Phi, psi and omega in degrees: 000142184272158171244157180219135177270130182232124179267160176293147182271145174267329179205146172231115180200107181178182182243150182215146171240112184276160180294170179302150185298129183292314182299316181292322181299316176307309187291322179295318177300313184295310182293322178298326180281347180261320188290138179294126182110186185253129176243160180230139177230128177246162182056040179298141178300137176275009185298147176299326177300316181292321175300326178295318178297316178299318181294320179295317178299314181297321181296338178260016177089006179290141182268091179243108187241110175286144165240250186244158168056046175073017180255149177222153168248148184224139179232134177228170178247005181111153178305136180085352184232357190267338188238158181228172177296133178283165180284335182213190179295139180272121184268109178271002179056241183254012193262104174294326178297315178302310184296314185288314181292318180291332174300318177295315181297311184292329178298334180266019176232150179281084184202172172234138182203156174234126177258128180222176181198195182282180185300323179295313181294328180293347178267352186272144186290129181240349180294333178297337174269318185298319185299308179295329179291324174296321179297334178277352176111000178275153172269108183228125178231151177236173177252103183055037177085359183233182176291155005287150178253119181257133188233130167242099188272172176212142181280003179229077178281168175263138171291138182229166169244117187235136178253117180290133175280329179236136177295114184211114177294330180292315179294315177305313183294320179301316180294316180295319180294322174296324181298342176296337180255014184273165182271001180193191184297145172245129183237130177238127176255130181254139174290329174217147179297138175240172181309139188247034181300319181297314181298318181298315182291322176299316177299319180298336179268005177090014182292149174274091186226133178233142179221137180243014180101329179242340184224146177236131179239125179241127174252123184297147180181182182295147178236149181257145174299163186218165169234137184213129167262113186290128177289167179296153186275111182293334178291328174286318179297330188304325184288325175288321178296319179296320179299315179297320184296335191283345182228126177306129178093341175289150186210139174225134175246129178240128185258142172064039184269142175295137183239032175305130185300336178284357185236358189262018178300328177303322180291320178299319181293315181296321177296315180298329178286340179117358179289155176269121182236121177248133180239121177249107183295143177241187180290150174296145176281101182052035181057027180251306187235135174289148177209167180181194180251140181240140171229126175242129178240131182292153179203167174303129186252156174227156183294155181220168170254122176270105185291146178306328180292339180272338187305315180300338182271356179213025187299321181285342183262357182302324174301321178293319179298320180298320179294314180299325182300335178293343182256003182263145178287122178098199189257135171246129179242130175242117182230162180075023185245033181302336179299337178299338180284351184241027176268204180301336173217176167282091187294330178295308180299318181294321179295318180300313181298310183293318180295322176295321177298329179280354179099007182280157175261111187216139175245143181265134174247159176302328183237024179169208186217154168234124186235129177251135180216182000275163178221146173278109182291148179245157178300148181206162170263116191243136183259120178284348176056033180070016188246117184299322181292323176293319179302318180287322178297318179293329176294318176300314180299317180298324179290341180270355174288140178303132185306325182285349183275348177112177184267153169258157178242127179252112178279136180076030183295336182290353176295347177301337182297341177303323180234336190209078184303329183266018186303310185290327176294317180292323176298316180300322178294321179295322184281353182280354177120173185293147174223000000 
């Protein structure tokens, strides 16, 4: 793993265009490879996670063909008929989305497959996906609740009604994707609303899908091919937006960013802290996903409480929020975020350790953090723990250290490639001055 030295920034003022949304890219690849006919996806995320999904689909016979400039064409034969047993174990690398969504897809095909991944992915809970898929009639087993996940699928699953114990868009999506091969309706009840990228794309393909905010009902039927230009990834943009918010007068503009309501919790938090946030709505991406331009300008910040009901809308951005909270006057509390302990790392524990090394005052909760600010951050050697979100959060923190105080070192900085390979290049452009 690589290390990177990051100095404190003197000014942040510029524009950035982040890569295509990772969550949407996964789902577009999967549905395009299932639906009968040819679909097209543009501005596909360059993330290593998305590459893992494409590789798993190809290993199962899926027709995923790249052409130029991040675009791919996809051909399928219909749910339950598009994929076959792979020749070997399917490598999901570090991607929980790949493993969970593909478990649902493969369960709805007459095949046998094993999904595995790296050491980090092998620690993440998979029984929450396996259990509902078994209830639908697939043979799904885990190893002590984790990967490898072994699947004996069937093209004729049973429609089920499942109540999620934990709000999880990945588990919800796995069940819905399996439901495309079911003999009747599939119903998923959520404890809290989560990102609805799967539902939006299914509707765009003509699926019979209804949602009332707490429950989603999918009735299997024919689906139409689609074309989609993936909007920019707000989770990638969030780290630059957070950096701008932390200092009065700093500013970042992000163009063409996805504005799905299930993903914009970071904006609500920054506004509540006192940052200036401007949203310029743009055209819908193929009438599937809202998108637009964002501008965040820094201002004096104050602490806030991030309510558990907001967490699903900003769960990937909580590391960035925690860093910004060190610069806010008063106390910031993040609660209801126990799911952070089951990401690529135990993000709660890692954030507490790293923030304390930076000189912050932080208390650890079973389901979150309490941070008191503001504090003058000091240079530190910070461990990304193989976690792309931590690597980006520590970079933001290092940029907030006073330039004369010295550089910070981020161990494992190359983990940013999991979601944003060009992160450090784009950061360097932002720090070079206004454009």
